[in-house]
py3Dmol code that shows the C-alpha trace and the ligand (Angstrom):
import py3Dmol

protein = """\
ATOM      1  CA  MET A   1     126.614 140.491 105.169  1.00  0.00           C
ATOM      2  CA  GLY A   2     126.281 136.789 104.534  1.00  0.00           C
ATOM      3  CA  ILE A   3     125.043 133.927 106.638  1.00  0.00           C
ATOM      4  CA  LYS A   4     126.954 133.112 109.797  1.00  0.00           C
ATOM      5  CA  VAL A   5     126.621 129.865 111.729  1.00  0.00           C
ATOM      6  CA  LEU A   6     127.823 129.959 115.316  1.00  0.00           C
ATOM      7  CA  GLY A   7     128.813 126.463 116.372  1.00  0.00           C
ATOM      8  CA  ILE A   8     131.409 123.728 115.986  1.00  0.00           C
ATOM      9  CA  PRO A   9     131.672 121.154 113.182  1.00  0.00           C
ATOM     10  CA  MET A  10     131.556 118.056 115.422  1.00  0.00           C
ATOM     11  CA  SER A  11     128.260 119.124 117.028  1.00  0.00           C
ATOM     12  CA  THR A  12     125.322 117.189 115.643  1.00  0.00           C
ATOM     13  CA  CYS A  13     122.972 120.160 115.549  1.00  0.00           C
ATOM     14  CA  THR A  14     125.594 122.382 113.906  1.00  0.00           C
ATOM     15  CA  ALA A  15     126.238 119.628 111.330  1.00  0.00           C
ATOM     16  CA  ARG A  16     122.501 119.487 110.535  1.00  0.00           C
ATOM     17  CA  VAL A  17     122.490 123.207 109.719  1.00  0.00           C
ATOM     18  CA  LEU A  18     125.693 123.074 107.659  1.00  0.00           C
ATOM     19  CA  THR A  19     124.329 120.169 105.612  1.00  0.00           C
ATOM     20  CA  SER A  20     121.215 122.159 104.707  1.00  0.00           C
ATOM     21  CA  LEU A  21     123.347 125.127 103.617  1.00  0.00           C
ATOM     22  CA  LEU A  22     125.482 122.886 101.397  1.00  0.00           C
ATOM     23  CA  GLU A  23     122.427 121.172  99.864  1.00  0.00           C
ATOM     24  CA  LYS A  24     120.999 124.618  99.088  1.00  0.00           C
ATOM     25  CA  GLU A  25     124.353 125.857  97.718  1.00  0.00           C
ATOM     26  CA  VAL A  26     124.474 128.769 100.151  1.00  0.00           C
ATOM     27  CA  ASP A  27     127.780 130.337 101.203  1.00  0.00           C
ATOM     28  CA  TYR A  28     128.260 130.704 104.923  1.00  0.00           C
ATOM     29  CA  GLU A  29     130.835 131.504 107.523  1.00  0.00           C
ATOM     30  CA  LEU A  30     131.253 129.117 110.473  1.00  0.00           C
ATOM     31  CA  VAL A  31     132.085 131.110 113.595  1.00  0.00           C
ATOM     32  CA  PRO A  32     133.582 128.731 116.188  1.00  0.00           C
ATOM     33  CA  ILE A  33     132.198 128.849 119.721  1.00  0.00           C
ATOM     34  CA  ASP A  34     134.634 127.815 122.435  1.00  0.00           C
ATOM     35  CA  MET A  35     132.407 125.638 124.589  1.00  0.00           C
ATOM     36  CA  GLY A  36     135.378 124.549 126.713  1.00  0.00           C
ATOM     37  CA  LYS A  37     135.650 128.135 127.867  1.00  0.00           C
ATOM     38  CA  GLY A  38     131.882 128.423 128.312  1.00  0.00           C
ATOM     39  CA  GLU A  39     131.486 130.934 125.492  1.00  0.00           C
ATOM     40  CA  HIS A  40     127.959 129.593 124.854  1.00  0.00           C
ATOM     41  CA  LYS A  41     126.943 130.745 128.350  1.00  0.00           C
ATOM     42  CA  SER A  42     128.393 134.264 128.042  1.00  0.00           C
ATOM     43  CA  PRO A  43     125.970 137.225 128.157  1.00  0.00           C
ATOM     44  CA  ASP A  44     126.845 138.135 124.578  1.00  0.00           C
ATOM     45  CA  TYR A  45     126.005 134.620 123.328  1.00  0.00           C
ATOM     46  CA  LEU A  46     122.899 134.275 125.524  1.00  0.00           C
ATOM     47  CA  ALA A  47     121.547 137.398 123.838  1.00  0.00           C
ATOM     48  CA  LYS A  48     121.522 135.343 120.627  1.00  0.00           C
ATOM     49  CA  HIS A  49     120.475 131.981 122.105  1.00  0.00           C
ATOM     50  CA  PRO A  50     118.661 132.293 125.448  1.00  0.00           C
ATOM     51  CA  PHE A  51     119.184 128.567 126.205  1.00  0.00           C
ATOM     52  CA  GLY A  52     122.946 128.835 125.714  1.00  0.00           C
ATOM     53  CA  GLN A  53     123.340 126.094 123.121  1.00  0.00           C
ATOM     54  CA  ILE A  54     124.785 125.757 119.649  1.00  0.00           C
ATOM     55  CA  PRO A  55     124.061 126.364 116.832  1.00  0.00           C
ATOM     56  CA  VAL A  56     122.842 129.879 116.071  1.00  0.00           C
ATOM     57  CA  LEU A  57     122.291 131.203 112.558  1.00  0.00           C
ATOM     58  CA  GLN A  58     122.619 134.899 111.792  1.00  0.00           C
ATOM     59  CA  ASP A  59     121.301 136.305 108.535  1.00  0.00           C
ATOM     60  CA  ASP A  60     121.677 140.087 108.627  1.00  0.00           C
ATOM     61  CA  ASP A  61     119.342 141.247 111.411  1.00  0.00           C
ATOM     62  CA  LEU A  62     117.693 137.837 111.843  1.00  0.00           C
ATOM     63  CA  THR A  63     119.039 135.572 114.586  1.00  0.00           C
ATOM     64  CA  LEU A  64     117.736 132.009 114.831  1.00  0.00           C
ATOM     65  CA  PHE A  65     118.323 129.019 117.085  1.00  0.00           C
ATOM     66  CA  GLU A  66     116.975 125.402 117.095  1.00  0.00           C
ATOM     67  CA  SER A  67     118.674 123.504 114.295  1.00  0.00           C
ATOM     68  CA  ARG A  68     115.482 122.104 112.737  1.00  0.00           C
ATOM     69  CA  ALA A  69     113.863 125.539 112.566  1.00  0.00           C
ATOM     70  CA  ILE A  70     117.066 126.776 110.961  1.00  0.00           C
ATOM     71  CA  THR A  71     117.150 124.035 108.300  1.00  0.00           C
ATOM     72  CA  SER A  72     113.503 124.826 107.474  1.00  0.00           C
ATOM     73  CA  TYR A  73     114.329 128.532 107.172  1.00  0.00           C
ATOM     74  CA  VAL A  74     117.255 127.820 104.850  1.00  0.00           C
ATOM     75  CA  SER A  75     115.080 125.508 102.745  1.00  0.00           C
ATOM     76  CA  TYR A  76     112.304 128.112 102.387  1.00  0.00           C
ATOM     77  CA  LYS A  77     114.534 131.108 101.825  1.00  0.00           C
ATOM     78  CA  TYR A  78     116.546 129.357  99.110  1.00  0.00           C
ATOM     79  CA  LYS A  79     113.685 127.349  97.649  1.00  0.00           C
ATOM     80  CA  ASP A  80     114.731 128.249  94.107  1.00  0.00           C
ATOM     81  CA  GLN A  81     118.293 126.948  94.324  1.00  0.00           C
ATOM     82  CA  GLY A  82     120.106 123.735  95.185  1.00  0.00           C
ATOM     83  CA  THR A  83     118.271 120.570  96.187  1.00  0.00           C
ATOM     84  CA  ASP A  84     114.481 120.891  96.482  1.00  0.00           C
ATOM     85  CA  LEU A  85     114.132 119.951 100.165  1.00  0.00           C
ATOM     86  CA  LEU A  86     110.481 120.914 100.782  1.00  0.00           C
ATOM     87  CA  ARG A  87     108.643 120.122  97.520  1.00  0.00           C
ATOM     88  CA  ILE A  88     107.015 123.538  97.555  1.00  0.00           C
ATOM     89  CA  GLY A  89     104.447 123.527  94.756  1.00  0.00           C
ATOM     90  CA  ASN A  90     103.088 120.136  95.726  1.00  0.00           C
ATOM     91  CA  VAL A  91     101.060 120.656  98.870  1.00  0.00           C
ATOM     92  CA  LYS A  92     100.694 116.937  99.647  1.00  0.00           C
ATOM     93  CA  GLU A  93     104.393 116.245  99.340  1.00  0.00           C
ATOM     94  CA  THR A  94     105.205 119.324 101.458  1.00  0.00           C
ATOM     95  CA  ALA A  95     102.804 118.026 104.112  1.00  0.00           C
ATOM     96  CA  LEU A  96     104.486 114.604 104.138  1.00  0.00           C
ATOM     97  CA  VAL A  97     107.897 116.253 104.465  1.00  0.00           C
ATOM     98  CA  GLY A  98     106.428 118.054 107.484  1.00  0.00           C
ATOM     99  CA  VAL A  99     105.186 114.786 109.000  1.00  0.00           C
ATOM    100  CA  TRP A 100     108.599 113.101 108.751  1.00  0.00           C
ATOM    101  CA  ILE A 101     110.425 116.181 110.016  1.00  0.00           C
ATOM    102  CA  GLU A 102     108.234 115.835 113.128  1.00  0.00           C
ATOM    103  CA  VAL A 103     108.830 112.078 113.342  1.00  0.00           C
ATOM    104  CA  GLU A 104     112.587 112.669 113.407  1.00  0.00           C
ATOM    105  CA  SER A 105     112.223 115.294 116.117  1.00  0.00           C
ATOM    106  CA  GLN A 106     109.580 113.544 118.256  1.00  0.00           C
ATOM    107  CA  GLN A 107     110.342 109.814 117.824  1.00  0.00           C
ATOM    108  CA  TYR A 108     113.738 109.154 116.266  1.00  0.00           C
ATOM    109  CA  ASN A 109     115.806 111.803 118.033  1.00  0.00           C
ATOM    110  CA  PRO A 110     114.617 111.069 121.612  1.00  0.00           C
ATOM    111  CA  ALA A 111     115.480 107.385 121.088  1.00  0.00           C
ATOM    112  CA  ILE A 112     118.846 107.740 119.325  1.00  0.00           C
ATOM    113  CA  LEU A 113     120.250 110.747 121.229  1.00  0.00           C
ATOM    114  CA  PRO A 114     120.877 109.022 124.592  1.00  0.00           C
ATOM    115  CA  ILE A 115     122.530 106.059 122.824  1.00  0.00           C
ATOM    116  CA  VAL A 116     124.938 108.313 120.948  1.00  0.00           C
ATOM    117  CA  TYR A 117     125.452 110.521 123.989  1.00  0.00           C
ATOM    118  CA  GLN A 118     126.395 107.586 126.222  1.00  0.00           C
ATOM    119  CA  LEU A 119     128.544 105.703 123.720  1.00  0.00           C
ATOM    120  CA  VAL A 120     130.207 108.547 121.838  1.00  0.00           C
ATOM    121  CA  ILE A 121     130.136 111.751 123.909  1.00  0.00           C
ATOM    122  CA  VAL A 122     130.497 110.452 127.505  1.00  0.00           C
ATOM    123  CA  PRO A 123     133.731 108.515 126.719  1.00  0.00           C
ATOM    124  CA  MET A 124     135.178 111.711 125.207  1.00  0.00           C
ATOM    125  CA  TYR A 125     135.123 113.166 128.704  1.00  0.00           C
ATOM    126  CA  GLY A 126     136.908 110.086 130.054  1.00  0.00           C
ATOM    127  CA  GLN A 127     133.760 108.732 131.735  1.00  0.00           C
ATOM    128  CA  SER A 128     132.030 105.360 131.444  1.00  0.00           C
ATOM    129  CA  PRO A 129     128.714 105.122 129.629  1.00  0.00           C
ATOM    130  CA  ASP A 130     125.609 104.234 131.595  1.00  0.00           C
ATOM    131  CA  LEU A 131     124.665 100.983 129.874  1.00  0.00           C
ATOM    132  CA  ALA A 132     121.211 100.859 131.476  1.00  0.00           C
ATOM    133  CA  ILE A 133     120.363 104.110 129.680  1.00  0.00           C
ATOM    134  CA  VAL A 134     121.749 102.670 126.441  1.00  0.00           C
ATOM    135  CA  GLU A 135     119.704  99.473 126.748  1.00  0.00           C
ATOM    136  CA  ALA A 136     116.462 101.288 127.542  1.00  0.00           C
ATOM    137  CA  HIS A 137     116.865 103.505 124.511  1.00  0.00           C
ATOM    138  CA  VAL A 138     117.940 100.689 122.192  1.00  0.00           C
ATOM    139  CA  GLU A 139     114.604  99.057 122.982  1.00  0.00           C
ATOM    140  CA  LYS A 140     112.815 102.291 122.171  1.00  0.00           C
ATOM    141  CA  PHE A 141     114.880 102.888 119.030  1.00  0.00           C
ATOM    142  CA  ASN A 142     114.166  99.346 117.757  1.00  0.00           C
ATOM    143  CA  LYS A 143     110.451 100.100 117.816  1.00  0.00           C
ATOM    144  CA  VAL A 144     110.966 103.369 115.943  1.00  0.00           C
ATOM    145  CA  LEU A 145     113.124 101.611 113.352  1.00  0.00           C
ATOM    146  CA  ASP A 146     110.462  98.951 112.781  1.00  0.00           C
ATOM    147  CA  VAL A 147     108.166 101.754 111.663  1.00  0.00           C
ATOM    148  CA  TYR A 148     110.934 103.127 109.425  1.00  0.00           C
ATOM    149  CA  GLU A 149     111.557  99.703 107.868  1.00  0.00           C
ATOM    150  CA  ALA A 150     107.866  99.397 106.983  1.00  0.00           C
ATOM    151  CA  ARG A 151     107.722 102.931 105.597  1.00  0.00           C
ATOM    152  CA  LEU A 152     110.918 102.570 103.579  1.00  0.00           C
ATOM    153  CA  SER A 153     109.759  99.290 102.063  1.00  0.00           C
ATOM    154  CA  HIS A 154     107.164 101.371 100.196  1.00  0.00           C
ATOM    155  CA  HIS A 155     109.160 104.536  99.488  1.00  0.00           C
ATOM    156  CA  LYS A 156     112.820 105.183  98.777  1.00  0.00           C
ATOM    157  CA  TYR A 157     112.888 108.117 101.219  1.00  0.00           C
ATOM    158  CA  LEU A 158     110.798 109.004 104.249  1.00  0.00           C
ATOM    159  CA  ALA A 159     108.371 111.510 102.748  1.00  0.00           C
ATOM    160  CA  GLY A 160     108.117 109.688  99.410  1.00  0.00           C
ATOM    161  CA  ASP A 161     110.337 108.722  96.489  1.00  0.00           C
ATOM    162  CA  PHE A 162     112.337 111.946  96.788  1.00  0.00           C
ATOM    163  CA  PHE A 163     115.122 113.075  99.124  1.00  0.00           C
ATOM    164  CA  SER A 164     113.901 115.851 101.437  1.00  0.00           C
ATOM    165  CA  LEU A 165     114.645 117.871 104.533  1.00  0.00           C
ATOM    166  CA  ALA A 166     113.076 115.068 106.582  1.00  0.00           C
ATOM    167  CA  ASP A 167     115.869 112.690 105.531  1.00  0.00           C
ATOM    168  CA  LEU A 168     118.521 115.368 105.961  1.00  0.00           C
ATOM    169  CA  ASN A 169     117.589 116.092 109.575  1.00  0.00           C
ATOM    170  CA  HIS A 170     118.445 112.474 110.523  1.00  0.00           C
ATOM    171  CA  PHE A 171     122.002 112.668 109.331  1.00  0.00           C
ATOM    172  CA  PRO A 172     124.227 113.725 112.266  1.00  0.00           C
ATOM    173  CA  PHE A 173     123.024 111.383 115.023  1.00  0.00           C
ATOM    174  CA  THR A 174     122.769 108.436 112.631  1.00  0.00           C
ATOM    175  CA  TYR A 175     126.305 109.173 111.431  1.00  0.00           C
ATOM    176  CA  TYR A 176     127.642 108.846 114.994  1.00  0.00           C
ATOM    177  CA  LEU A 177     125.473 105.800 115.763  1.00  0.00           C
ATOM    178  CA  MET A 178     127.046 104.036 112.769  1.00  0.00           C
ATOM    179  CA  LYS A 179     130.407 104.282 114.537  1.00  0.00           C
ATOM    180  CA  THR A 180     129.111 102.175 117.461  1.00  0.00           C
ATOM    181  CA  GLN A 181     128.186  98.505 117.800  1.00  0.00           C
ATOM    182  CA  TYR A 182     124.564  99.597 117.349  1.00  0.00           C
ATOM    183  CA  ALA A 183     125.158 100.220 113.653  1.00  0.00           C
ATOM    184  CA  SER A 184     123.568  96.782 113.385  1.00  0.00           C
ATOM    185  CA  LEU A 185     120.203  98.342 114.271  1.00  0.00           C
ATOM    186  CA  ILE A 186     120.352 100.108 110.898  1.00  0.00           C
ATOM    187  CA  ASN A 187     122.240  97.423 108.958  1.00  0.00           C
ATOM    188  CA  ASP A 188     119.961  94.551 109.978  1.00  0.00           C
ATOM    189  CA  ARG A 189     116.968  96.271 108.390  1.00  0.00           C
ATOM    190  CA  PRO A 190     117.413  96.085 104.603  1.00  0.00           C
ATOM    191  CA  HIS A 191     115.260  99.082 103.680  1.00  0.00           C
ATOM    192  CA  VAL A 192     116.599 101.310 106.446  1.00  0.00           C
ATOM    193  CA  LYS A 193     120.123 100.247 105.446  1.00  0.00           C
ATOM    194  CA  ALA A 194     119.512 101.120 101.773  1.00  0.00           C
ATOM    195  CA  TRP A 195     118.013 104.478 102.817  1.00  0.00           C
ATOM    196  CA  TRP A 196     121.012 105.285 104.999  1.00  0.00           C
ATOM    197  CA  GLU A 197     123.446 104.308 102.234  1.00  0.00           C
ATOM    198  CA  SER A 198     121.660 106.627  99.837  1.00  0.00           C
ATOM    199  CA  VAL A 199     121.389 109.508 102.317  1.00  0.00           C
ATOM    200  CA  SER A 200     124.957 109.261 103.587  1.00  0.00           C
ATOM    201  CA  SER A 201     126.481 109.104 100.108  1.00  0.00           C
ATOM    202  CA  ARG A 202     125.288 112.625  99.256  1.00  0.00           C
ATOM    203  CA  PRO A 203     128.199 115.054  98.717  1.00  0.00           C
ATOM    204  CA  ALA A 204     126.830 117.577 101.259  1.00  0.00           C
ATOM    205  CA  PHE A 205     126.765 114.920 103.995  1.00  0.00           C
ATOM    206  CA  LYS A 206     130.193 113.624 103.135  1.00  0.00           C
ATOM    207  CA  LYS A 207     131.668 117.101 103.279  1.00  0.00           C
ATOM    208  CA  VAL A 208     130.131 117.892 106.682  1.00  0.00           C
ATOM    209  CA  ALA A 209     131.048 114.440 108.042  1.00  0.00           C
ATOM    210  CA  GLU A 210     134.721 115.020 107.172  1.00  0.00           C
ATOM    211  CA  ASN A 211     134.838 117.591 109.966  1.00  0.00           C
ATOM    212  CA  MET A 212     132.781 115.628 112.491  1.00  0.00           C
ATOM    213  CA  THR A 213     135.893 114.410 114.214  1.00  0.00           C
ATOM    214  CA  LEU A 214     135.567 113.669 117.892  1.00  0.00           C
ATOM    215  CA  ALA A 215     138.272 115.103 120.094  1.00  0.00           C
TER     216      ALA A 215
END
"""
ligand_1 = """\
21
GS8
C 119.618 121.317 120.606
C 120.945 122.022 120.624
C 121.974 121.290 121.457
O 121.660 120.327 122.181
C 118.861 122.211 118.374
O 119.540 123.180 117.986
O 118.405 121.385 117.587
N 117.295 121.347 119.992
C 118.547 122.067 119.852
N 123.228 121.737 121.374
C 124.272 121.141 122.154
C 125.428 120.734 121.302
S 125.059 119.316 120.295
O 124.716 119.947 118.892
C 124.774 122.183 123.141
O 124.906 123.333 122.798
N 125.044 121.752 124.356
C 125.575 122.587 125.376
C 124.592 122.918 126.457
O 123.422 122.517 126.350
O 125.020 123.574 127.401
"""
view = py3Dmol.view(width=600, height=400)
view.addModel(protein, "pdb")
view.setStyle({"model": 0}, {"cartoon": {"style": "trace"}})
view.addModel(ligand_1, "xyz")
view.setStyle({"model": 1}, {"stick": {}})
view.zoomTo()
view.show()
């Protein structure tokens, strides 16, 4: 029994998990979930993910949800192979990775998600984006990115001068943002731009991004 990921490749949170598996050189099987048919709300699926969302990771008898918890699990379990994502062995670096994992989840994601949702996901369903929501979150995201610009002017990556899980977790939403006119929010900040160019040129990201095609 190997690792199974239940999800779909275009989903941001699924993409986050797949990227961690590729960075750690772990084989996996992607089991597609038919969200159009409401498979993620079926009793069988809800037994695995009580909130009825994707992704889920199954590793033998262990079933996990929440993409960031899953990428941490993958990084710990496979600490001795692939890219060193947690800097285990250096307690200070591990702590800083933890800080920036939280910053992504608590600051960056709440600001970027509604922008991407309105400009990328809503139009997929043939609806018009709510531009007031976009504007409010662009203002919020600008403030977050000012902090990133300052941080990245001192360090190549978020937790220090090494690529880590903190950087990885940013990938899927930033990837979609870069397809909108708000790519300028990243590109107008030289250190954030250089960081994104470095992060998004990694083979694991490129491979996952190939399948992040919007219907
Ligand atoms: C969010 C999962 C999520 O929003 C995580 O795993 O990180 N905090 C969770 N999943 C979306 C698809 S976007 O990847 C989803 O399943 N939406 C359907 C729904 O909520 O019904």
